[in-house]
Jmol script that loads the backbone (N, CA, C; Angstrom):
load data "model"
ATOM      1  N   MET A   1     -17.704   6.577  -3.691  1.00  0.00           N
ATOM      2  CA  MET A   1     -16.264   6.427  -3.655  1.00  0.00           C
ATOM      3  C   MET A   1     -15.693   6.987  -4.960  1.00  0.00           C
ATOM      4  N   PRO A   2     -14.612   7.798  -4.880  1.00  0.00           N
ATOM      5  CA  PRO A   2     -14.045   8.387  -6.084  1.00  0.00           C
ATOM      6  C   PRO A   2     -13.390   7.328  -6.961  1.00  0.00           C
ATOM      7  N   ALA A   3     -13.333   7.636  -8.246  1.00  0.00           N
ATOM      8  CA  ALA A   3     -12.662   6.730  -9.178  1.00  0.00           C
ATOM      9  C   ALA A   3     -11.179   6.675  -8.837  1.00  0.00           C
ATOM     10  N   ARG A   4     -10.598   5.534  -9.045  1.00  0.00           N
ATOM     11  CA  ARG A   4      -9.182   5.364  -8.723  1.00  0.00           C
ATOM     12  C   ARG A   4      -8.387   5.271 -10.004  1.00  0.00           C
ATOM     13  N   ARG A   5      -7.176   5.801  -9.964  1.00  0.00           N
ATOM     14  CA  ARG A   5      -6.321   5.742 -11.134  1.00  0.00           C
ATOM     15  C   ARG A   5      -4.969   5.188 -10.731  1.00  0.00           C
ATOM     16  N   ARG A   6      -4.225   4.759 -11.715  1.00  0.00           N
ATOM     17  CA  ARG A   6      -2.879   4.250 -11.464  1.00  0.00           C
ATOM     18  C   ARG A   6      -1.907   5.294 -11.977  1.00  0.00           C
ATOM     19  N   ALA A   7      -1.019   5.732 -11.120  1.00  0.00           N
ATOM     20  CA  ALA A   7      -0.036   6.735 -11.524  1.00  0.00           C
ATOM     21  C   ALA A   7       0.977   6.126 -12.473  1.00  0.00           C
ATOM     22  N   GLY A   8       1.397   6.912 -13.429  1.00  0.00           N
ATOM     23  CA  GLY A   8       2.422   6.461 -14.372  1.00  0.00           C
ATOM     24  C   GLY A   8       3.807   6.643 -13.786  1.00  0.00           C
ATOM     25  N   HIS A   9       4.771   6.086 -14.423  1.00  0.00           N
ATOM     26  CA  HIS A   9       6.137   6.193 -13.921  1.00  0.00           C
ATOM     27  C   HIS A   9       6.785   7.507 -14.292  1.00  0.00           C
ATOM     28  N   ASP A  10       6.028   8.458 -14.880  1.00  0.00           N
ATOM     29  CA  ASP A  10       6.556   9.779 -15.149  1.00  0.00           C
ATOM     30  C   ASP A  10       6.305  10.709 -13.964  1.00  0.00           C
ATOM     31  N   HIS A  11       5.774  10.152 -12.895  1.00  0.00           N
ATOM     32  CA  HIS A  11       5.509  10.913 -11.683  1.00  0.00           C
ATOM     33  C   HIS A  11       6.833  11.405 -11.107  1.00  0.00           C
ATOM     34  N   PRO A  12       6.862  12.624 -10.504  1.00  0.00           N
ATOM     35  CA  PRO A  12       8.108  13.152  -9.966  1.00  0.00           C
ATOM     36  C   PRO A  12       8.779  12.265  -8.922  1.00  0.00           C
ATOM     37  N   LYS A  13       8.005  11.401  -8.247  1.00  0.00           N
ATOM     38  CA  LYS A  13       8.594  10.540  -7.227  1.00  0.00           C
ATOM     39  C   LYS A  13       8.946   9.157  -7.772  1.00  0.00           C
ATOM     40  N   ALA A  14       8.857   8.974  -9.091  1.00  0.00           N
ATOM     41  CA  ALA A  14       9.160   7.659  -9.670  1.00  0.00           C
ATOM     42  C   ALA A  14      10.559   7.237  -9.237  1.00  0.00           C
ATOM     43  N   GLY A  15      10.710   5.986  -8.894  1.00  0.00           N
ATOM     44  CA  GLY A  15      11.999   5.461  -8.453  1.00  0.00           C
ATOM     45  C   GLY A  15      12.206   5.584  -6.961  1.00  0.00           C
ATOM     46  N   THR A  16      11.248   6.168  -6.259  1.00  0.00           N
ATOM     47  CA  THR A  16      11.388   6.348  -4.820  1.00  0.00           C
ATOM     48  C   THR A  16      10.215   5.666  -4.121  1.00  0.00           C
ATOM     49  N   THR A  17       9.622   6.377  -3.182  1.00  0.00           N
ATOM     50  CA  THR A  17       8.510   5.785  -2.442  1.00  0.00           C
ATOM     51  C   THR A  17       7.287   5.561  -3.319  1.00  0.00           C
ATOM     52  N   MET A  18       7.162   6.282  -4.432  1.00  0.00           N
ATOM     53  CA  MET A  18       6.014   6.079  -5.323  1.00  0.00           C
ATOM     54  C   MET A  18       6.042   4.667  -5.900  1.00  0.00           C
ATOM     55  N   ASP A  19       7.225   4.172  -6.264  1.00  0.00           N
ATOM     56  CA  ASP A  19       7.334   2.800  -6.771  1.00  0.00           C
ATOM     57  C   ASP A  19       6.946   1.798  -5.691  1.00  0.00           C
ATOM     58  N   LYS A  20       7.388   2.055  -4.454  1.00  0.00           N
ATOM     59  CA  LYS A  20       7.001   1.182  -3.340  1.00  0.00           C
ATOM     60  C   LYS A  20       5.496   1.212  -3.156  1.00  0.00           C
ATOM     61  N   ALA A  21       4.921   2.408  -3.229  1.00  0.00           N
ATOM     62  CA  ALA A  21       3.470   2.558  -3.055  1.00  0.00           C
ATOM     63  C   ALA A  21       2.719   1.748  -4.098  1.00  0.00           C
ATOM     64  N   GLU A  22       3.145   1.831  -5.355  1.00  0.00           N
ATOM     65  CA  GLU A  22       2.476   1.071  -6.415  1.00  0.00           C
ATOM     66  C   GLU A  22       2.607  -0.430  -6.188  1.00  0.00           C
ATOM     67  N   ALA A  23       3.788  -0.871  -5.762  1.00  0.00           N
ATOM     68  CA  ALA A  23       4.004  -2.297  -5.504  1.00  0.00           C
ATOM     69  C   ALA A  23       3.154  -2.764  -4.323  1.00  0.00           C
ATOM     70  N   ILE A  24       3.023  -1.928  -3.305  1.00  0.00           N
ATOM     71  CA  ILE A  24       2.213  -2.284  -2.133  1.00  0.00           C
ATOM     72  C   ILE A  24       0.742  -2.370  -2.520  1.00  0.00           C
ATOM     73  N   ILE A  25       0.271  -1.440  -3.346  1.00  0.00           N
ATOM     74  CA  ILE A  25      -1.121  -1.498  -3.808  1.00  0.00           C
ATOM     75  C   ILE A  25      -1.377  -2.818  -4.527  1.00  0.00           C
ATOM     76  N   ALA A  26      -0.476  -3.178  -5.429  1.00  0.00           N
ATOM     77  CA  ALA A  26      -0.628  -4.433  -6.177  1.00  0.00           C
ATOM     78  C   ALA A  26      -0.631  -5.622  -5.226  1.00  0.00           C
ATOM     79  N   ALA A  27       0.274  -5.609  -4.237  1.00  0.00           N
ATOM     80  CA  ALA A  27       0.382  -6.723  -3.299  1.00  0.00           C
ATOM     81  C   ALA A  27      -0.815  -6.810  -2.358  1.00  0.00           C
ATOM     82  N   LEU A  28      -1.513  -5.694  -2.169  1.00  0.00           N
ATOM     83  CA  LEU A  28      -2.727  -5.693  -1.344  1.00  0.00           C
ATOM     84  C   LEU A  28      -3.951  -6.118  -2.146  1.00  0.00           C
ATOM     85  N   GLY A  29      -3.743  -6.563  -3.367  1.00  0.00           N
ATOM     86  CA  GLY A  29      -4.844  -7.052  -4.179  1.00  0.00           C
ATOM     87  C   GLY A  29      -5.389  -6.023  -5.149  1.00  0.00           C
ATOM     88  N   GLY A  30      -4.681  -4.915  -5.308  1.00  0.00           N
ATOM     89  CA  GLY A  30      -5.111  -3.876  -6.240  1.00  0.00           C
ATOM     90  C   GLY A  30      -5.944  -2.801  -5.581  1.00  0.00           C
ATOM     91  N   ALA A  31      -6.073  -1.699  -6.271  1.00  0.00           N
ATOM     92  CA  ALA A  31      -6.795  -0.532  -5.732  1.00  0.00           C
ATOM     93  C   ALA A  31      -8.228  -0.859  -5.332  1.00  0.00           C
ATOM     94  N   ASP A  32      -8.886  -1.703  -6.107  1.00  0.00           N
ATOM     95  CA  ASP A  32     -10.281  -2.018  -5.805  1.00  0.00           C
ATOM     96  C   ASP A  32     -10.451  -2.864  -4.550  1.00  0.00           C
ATOM     97  N   ASN A  33      -9.363  -3.459  -4.072  1.00  0.00           N
ATOM     98  CA  ASN A  33      -9.437  -4.283  -2.865  1.00  0.00           C
ATOM     99  C   ASN A  33      -9.182  -3.460  -1.602  1.00  0.00           C
ATOM    100  N   ILE A  34      -8.682  -2.247  -1.748  1.00  0.00           N
ATOM    101  CA  ILE A  34      -8.329  -1.421  -0.590  1.00  0.00           C
ATOM    102  C   ILE A  34      -9.517  -0.560  -0.175  1.00  0.00           C
ATOM    103  N   ILE A  35      -9.927  -0.730   1.071  1.00  0.00           N
ATOM    104  CA  ILE A  35     -11.013   0.077   1.624  1.00  0.00           C
ATOM    105  C   ILE A  35     -10.441   1.337   2.253  1.00  0.00           C
ATOM    106  N   GLU A  36      -9.382   1.165   3.035  1.00  0.00           N
ATOM    107  CA  GLU A  36      -8.796   2.281   3.768  1.00  0.00           C
ATOM    108  C   GLU A  36      -7.323   1.999   3.989  1.00  0.00           C
ATOM    109  N   ILE A  37      -6.539   3.073   4.035  1.00  0.00           N
ATOM    110  CA  ILE A  37      -5.119   2.935   4.370  1.00  0.00           C
ATOM    111  C   ILE A  37      -4.702   4.174   5.139  1.00  0.00           C
ATOM    112  N   GLU A  38      -3.956   3.973   6.223  1.00  0.00           N
ATOM    113  CA  GLU A  38      -3.473   5.105   7.001  1.00  0.00           C
ATOM    114  C   GLU A  38      -2.140   4.735   7.639  1.00  0.00           C
ATOM    115  N   PRO A  39      -1.252   5.719   7.783  1.00  0.00           N
ATOM    116  CA  PRO A  39       0.036   5.458   8.410  1.00  0.00           C
ATOM    117  C   PRO A  39      -0.092   5.450   9.926  1.00  0.00           C
ATOM    118  N   CYS A  40       0.747   4.666  10.561  1.00  0.00           N
ATOM    119  CA  CYS A  40       0.806   4.619  12.021  1.00  0.00           C
ATOM    120  C   CYS A  40       2.263   4.351  12.388  1.00  0.00           C
ATOM    121  N   ALA A  41       2.995   5.382  12.730  1.00  0.00           N
ATOM    122  CA  ALA A  41       4.420   5.286  13.070  1.00  0.00           C
ATOM    123  C   ALA A  41       5.203   4.621  11.942  1.00  0.00           C
ATOM    124  N   THR A  42       5.487   3.332  12.052  1.00  0.00           N
ATOM    125  CA  THR A  42       6.282   2.636  11.041  1.00  0.00           C
ATOM    126  C   THR A  42       5.456   1.653  10.223  1.00  0.00           C
ATOM    127  N   ARG A  43       4.140   1.760  10.316  1.00  0.00           N
ATOM    128  CA  ARG A  43       3.270   0.786   9.643  1.00  0.00           C
ATOM    129  C   ARG A  43       2.225   1.467   8.793  1.00  0.00           C
ATOM    130  N   LEU A  44       1.731   0.702   7.826  1.00  0.00           N
ATOM    131  CA  LEU A  44       0.549   1.104   7.070  1.00  0.00           C
ATOM    132  C   LEU A  44      -0.584   0.230   7.575  1.00  0.00           C
ATOM    133  N   ARG A  45      -1.594   0.832   8.165  1.00  0.00           N
ATOM    134  CA  ARG A  45      -2.776   0.080   8.583  1.00  0.00           C
ATOM    135  C   ARG A  45      -3.740   0.112   7.414  1.00  0.00           C
ATOM    136  N   THR A  46      -4.121  -1.053   6.950  1.00  0.00           N
ATOM    137  CA  THR A  46      -5.014  -1.118   5.805  1.00  0.00           C
ATOM    138  C   THR A  46      -6.207  -2.007   6.113  1.00  0.00           C
ATOM    139  N   GLU A  47      -7.309  -1.674   5.480  1.00  0.00           N
ATOM    140  CA  GLU A  47      -8.470  -2.557   5.508  1.00  0.00           C
ATOM    141  C   GLU A  47      -8.766  -2.894   4.064  1.00  0.00           C
ATOM    142  N   VAL A  48      -8.932  -4.187   3.797  1.00  0.00           N
ATOM    143  CA  VAL A  48      -9.167  -4.652   2.432  1.00  0.00           C
ATOM    144  C   VAL A  48     -10.502  -5.389   2.354  1.00  0.00           C
ATOM    145  N   ASN A  49     -11.023  -5.482   1.147  1.00  0.00           N
ATOM    146  CA  ASN A  49     -12.269  -6.227   0.931  1.00  0.00           C
ATOM    147  C   ASN A  49     -12.045  -7.723   1.078  1.00  0.00           C
ATOM    148  N   ASP A  50     -10.958  -8.231   0.493  1.00  0.00           N
ATOM    149  CA  ASP A  50     -10.687  -9.667   0.449  1.00  0.00           C
ATOM    150  C   ASP A  50      -9.246  -9.929   0.869  1.00  0.00           C
ATOM    151  N   GLY A  51      -9.062 -10.401   2.093  1.00  0.00           N
ATOM    152  CA  GLY A  51      -7.729 -10.701   2.602  1.00  0.00           C
ATOM    153  C   GLY A  51      -7.003 -11.764   1.805  1.00  0.00           C
ATOM    154  N   GLY A  52      -7.747 -12.598   1.094  1.00  0.00           N
ATOM    155  CA  GLY A  52      -7.149 -13.644   0.275  1.00  0.00           C
ATOM    156  C   GLY A  52      -6.387 -13.114  -0.923  1.00  0.00           C
ATOM    157  N   LYS A  53      -6.655 -11.874  -1.302  1.00  0.00           N
ATOM    158  CA  LYS A  53      -5.956 -11.267  -2.437  1.00  0.00           C
ATOM    159  C   LYS A  53      -4.628 -10.640  -2.035  1.00  0.00           C
ATOM    160  N   VAL A  54      -4.345 -10.576  -0.742  1.00  0.00           N
ATOM    161  CA  VAL A  54      -3.121  -9.952  -0.254  1.00  0.00           C
ATOM    162  C   VAL A  54      -1.968 -10.941  -0.370  1.00  0.00           C
ATOM    163  N   ASP A  55      -0.871 -10.494  -0.966  1.00  0.00           N
ATOM    164  CA  ASP A  55       0.300 -11.324  -1.219  1.00  0.00           C
ATOM    165  C   ASP A  55       1.435 -10.890  -0.286  1.00  0.00           C
ATOM    166  N   ASP A  56       1.611 -11.619   0.816  1.00  0.00           N
ATOM    167  CA  ASP A  56       2.640 -11.268   1.800  1.00  0.00           C
ATOM    168  C   ASP A  56       4.029 -11.224   1.184  1.00  0.00           C
ATOM    169  N   ALA A  57       4.353 -12.198   0.340  1.00  0.00           N
ATOM    170  CA  ALA A  57       5.687 -12.240  -0.280  1.00  0.00           C
ATOM    171  C   ALA A  57       5.905 -11.021  -1.163  1.00  0.00           C
ATOM    172  N   ALA A  58       4.876 -10.596  -1.890  1.00  0.00           N
ATOM    173  CA  ALA A  58       5.000  -9.412  -2.743  1.00  0.00           C
ATOM    174  C   ALA A  58       5.146  -8.147  -1.900  1.00  0.00           C
ATOM    175  N   LEU A  59       4.477  -8.095  -0.752  1.00  0.00           N
ATOM    176  CA  LEU A  59       4.649  -6.948   0.144  1.00  0.00           C
ATOM    177  C   LEU A  59       6.092  -6.871   0.627  1.00  0.00           C
ATOM    178  N   LYS A  60       6.648  -8.008   0.996  1.00  0.00           N
ATOM    179  CA  LYS A  60       8.042  -8.024   1.449  1.00  0.00           C
ATOM    180  C   LYS A  60       8.994  -7.675   0.309  1.00  0.00           C
ATOM    181  N   ALA A  61       8.675  -8.144  -0.903  1.00  0.00           N
ATOM    182  CA  ALA A  61       9.493  -7.801  -2.066  1.00  0.00           C
ATOM    183  C   ALA A  61       9.423  -6.303  -2.362  1.00  0.00           C
ATOM    184  N   ALA A  62       8.305  -5.674  -1.988  1.00  0.00           N
ATOM    185  CA  ALA A  62       8.134  -4.234  -2.190  1.00  0.00           C
ATOM    186  C   ALA A  62       8.848  -3.414  -1.122  1.00  0.00           C
ATOM    187  N   GLY A  63       9.437  -4.091  -0.146  1.00  0.00           N
ATOM    188  CA  GLY A  63      10.193  -3.387   0.882  1.00  0.00           C
ATOM    189  C   GLY A  63       9.624  -3.477   2.279  1.00  0.00           C
ATOM    190  N   ALA A  64       8.510  -4.193   2.455  1.00  0.00           N
ATOM    191  CA  ALA A  64       7.935  -4.336   3.794  1.00  0.00           C
ATOM    192  C   ALA A  64       8.842  -5.198   4.663  1.00  0.00           C
ATOM    193  N   PHE A  65       8.972  -4.815   5.922  1.00  0.00           N
ATOM    194  CA  PHE A  65       9.770  -5.585   6.878  1.00  0.00           C
ATOM    195  C   PHE A  65       8.955  -6.702   7.504  1.00  0.00           C
ATOM    196  N   GLY A  66       7.633  -6.572   7.447  1.00  0.00           N
ATOM    197  CA  GLY A  66       6.754  -7.580   8.020  1.00  0.00           C
ATOM    198  C   GLY A  66       5.307  -7.279   7.679  1.00  0.00           C
ATOM    199  N   VAL A  67       4.469  -8.297   7.852  1.00  0.00           N
ATOM    200  CA  VAL A  67       3.037  -8.176   7.555  1.00  0.00           C
ATOM    201  C   VAL A  67       2.274  -8.865   8.678  1.00  0.00           C
ATOM    202  N   MET A  68       1.306  -8.162   9.259  1.00  0.00           N
ATOM    203  CA  MET A  68       0.441  -8.740  10.276  1.00  0.00           C
ATOM    204  C   MET A  68      -0.988  -8.664   9.767  1.00  0.00           C
ATOM    205  N   ARG A  69      -1.752  -9.737   9.993  1.00  0.00           N
ATOM    206  CA  ARG A  69      -3.129  -9.795   9.517  1.00  0.00           C
ATOM    207  C   ARG A  69      -4.088 -10.161  10.636  1.00  0.00           C
ATOM    208  N   SER A  70      -5.276  -9.605  10.529  1.00  0.00           N
ATOM    209  CA  SER A  70      -6.383  -9.995  11.395  1.00  0.00           C
ATOM    210  C   SER A  70      -7.650  -9.778  10.592  1.00  0.00           C
ATOM    211  N   GLY A  71      -8.132 -10.857   9.977  1.00  0.00           N
ATOM    212  CA  GLY A  71      -9.306 -10.742   9.115  1.00  0.00           C
ATOM    213  C   GLY A  71      -8.999  -9.884   7.902  1.00  0.00           C
ATOM    214  N   THR A  72      -9.759  -8.802   7.742  1.00  0.00           N
ATOM    215  CA  THR A  72      -9.543  -7.922   6.593  1.00  0.00           C
ATOM    216  C   THR A  72      -8.638  -6.742   6.920  1.00  0.00           C
ATOM    217  N   VAL A  73      -8.071  -6.733   8.113  1.00  0.00           N
ATOM    218  CA  VAL A  73      -7.125  -5.685   8.490  1.00  0.00           C
ATOM    219  C   VAL A  73      -5.709  -6.224   8.290  1.00  0.00           C
ATOM    220  N   VAL A  74      -4.917  -5.471   7.537  1.00  0.00           N
ATOM    221  CA  VAL A  74      -3.545  -5.871   7.242  1.00  0.00           C
ATOM    222  C   VAL A  74      -2.641  -4.712   7.647  1.00  0.00           C
ATOM    223  N   GLN A  75      -1.643  -5.002   8.483  1.00  0.00           N
ATOM    224  CA  GLN A  75      -0.656  -3.996   8.837  1.00  0.00           C
ATOM    225  C   GLN A  75       0.646  -4.351   8.132  1.00  0.00           C
ATOM    226  N   VAL A  76       1.176  -3.380   7.399  1.00  0.00           N
ATOM    227  CA  VAL A  76       2.394  -3.569   6.623  1.00  0.00           C
ATOM    228  C   VAL A  76       3.483  -2.723   7.270  1.00  0.00           C
ATOM    229  N   VAL A  77       4.526  -3.356   7.786  1.00  0.00           N
ATOM    230  CA  VAL A  77       5.623  -2.643   8.437  1.00  0.00           C
ATOM    231  C   VAL A  77       6.582  -2.157   7.357  1.00  0.00           C
ATOM    232  N   VAL A  78       6.671  -0.825   7.200  1.00  0.00           N
ATOM    233  CA  VAL A  78       7.513  -0.242   6.160  1.00  0.00           C
ATOM    234  C   VAL A  78       8.604   0.668   6.704  1.00  0.00           C
ATOM    235  N   GLY A  79       8.658   0.855   8.015  1.00  0.00           N
ATOM    236  CA  GLY A  79       9.685   1.705   8.606  1.00  0.00           C
ATOM    237  C   GLY A  79       9.273   3.166   8.606  1.00  0.00           C
ATOM    238  N   PRO A  80      10.268   4.051   8.752  1.00  0.00           N
ATOM    239  CA  PRO A  80       9.973   5.473   8.911  1.00  0.00           C
ATOM    240  C   PRO A  80       9.373   6.145   7.672  1.00  0.00           C
ATOM    241  N   GLU A  81       9.301   5.451   6.554  1.00  0.00           N
ATOM    242  CA  GLU A  81       8.687   6.007   5.346  1.00  0.00           C
ATOM    243  C   GLU A  81       7.170   5.852   5.336  1.00  0.00           C
ATOM    244  N   ALA A  82       6.583   5.343   6.408  1.00  0.00           N
ATOM    245  CA  ALA A  82       5.144   5.040   6.429  1.00  0.00           C
ATOM    246  C   ALA A  82       4.288   6.226   6.007  1.00  0.00           C
ATOM    247  N   ASP A  83       4.545   7.413   6.544  1.00  0.00           N
ATOM    248  CA  ASP A  83       3.736   8.581   6.195  1.00  0.00           C
ATOM    249  C   ASP A  83       3.836   8.906   4.709  1.00  0.00           C
ATOM    250  N   THR A  84       5.052   8.886   4.198  1.00  0.00           N
ATOM    251  CA  THR A  84       5.272   9.220   2.788  1.00  0.00           C
ATOM    252  C   THR A  84       4.638   8.189   1.869  1.00  0.00           C
ATOM    253  N   ILE A  85       4.825   6.909   2.188  1.00  0.00           N
ATOM    254  CA  ILE A  85       4.241   5.850   1.353  1.00  0.00           C
ATOM    255  C   ILE A  85       2.719   5.921   1.401  1.00  0.00           C
ATOM    256  N   ALA A  86       2.138   6.148   2.583  1.00  0.00           N
ATOM    257  CA  ALA A  86       0.680   6.261   2.690  1.00  0.00           C
ATOM    258  C   ALA A  86       0.171   7.424   1.849  1.00  0.00           C
ATOM    259  N   SER A  87       0.878   8.540   1.882  1.00  0.00           N
ATOM    260  CA  SER A  87       0.491   9.699   1.075  1.00  0.00           C
ATOM    261  C   SER A  87       0.563   9.369  -0.410  1.00  0.00           C
ATOM    262  N   ASP A  88       1.617   8.677  -0.824  1.00  0.00           N
ATOM    263  CA  ASP A  88       1.752   8.267  -2.231  1.00  0.00           C
ATOM    264  C   ASP A  88       0.633   7.322  -2.631  1.00  0.00           C
ATOM    265  N   ILE A  89       0.290   6.385  -1.755  1.00  0.00           N
ATOM    266  CA  ILE A  89      -0.796   5.456  -2.051  1.00  0.00           C
ATOM    267  C   ILE A  89      -2.102   6.211  -2.199  1.00  0.00           C
ATOM    268  N   GLU A  90      -2.363   7.155  -1.310  1.00  0.00           N
ATOM    269  CA  GLU A  90      -3.587   7.953  -1.407  1.00  0.00           C
ATOM    270  C   GLU A  90      -3.627   8.725  -2.714  1.00  0.00           C
ATOM    271  N   ASP A  91      -2.470   9.272  -3.142  1.00  0.00           N
ATOM    272  CA  ASP A  91      -2.411   9.980  -4.427  1.00  0.00           C
ATOM    273  C   ASP A  91      -2.768   9.041  -5.574  1.00  0.00           C
ATOM    274  N   ILE A  92      -2.254   7.834  -5.544  1.00  0.00           N
ATOM    275  CA  ILE A  92      -2.522   6.869  -6.602  1.00  0.00           C
ATOM    276  C   ILE A  92      -3.993   6.463  -6.610  1.00  0.00           C
ATOM    277  N   LEU A  93      -4.575   6.300  -5.425  1.00  0.00           N
ATOM    278  CA  LEU A  93      -5.957   5.828  -5.320  1.00  0.00           C
ATOM    279  C   LEU A  93      -6.996   6.905  -5.622  1.00  0.00           C
ATOM    280  N   GLU A  94      -6.590   8.144  -5.674  1.00  0.00           N
ATOM    281  CA  GLU A  94      -7.549   9.242  -5.932  1.00  0.00           C
ATOM    282  C   GLU A  94      -8.156   9.144  -7.297  1.00  0.00           C
TER     283      GLU A  94
END
end "model"
wireframe off; spacefill off
backbone 0.3
color backbone group
């Protein structure tokens, strides 16, 4: 697995979906807790190592409209920005 880094706020998308992406990563328990993330229409489908580290309230504070869980699979409803936010998250996790 590649090393993960945290993007700084000097990123060209700072203040937009990049900030949401960083907040969502933190609310999902941090980069090391995320196994996989992919967009699906208006949702981010994620698989995490430890579902107990996921903070639903923080996800909603980051702009999520809802959170659905099933074991280590967490779906975060973010609306039509799902593709962009997923791409930003992948950039941060690289």
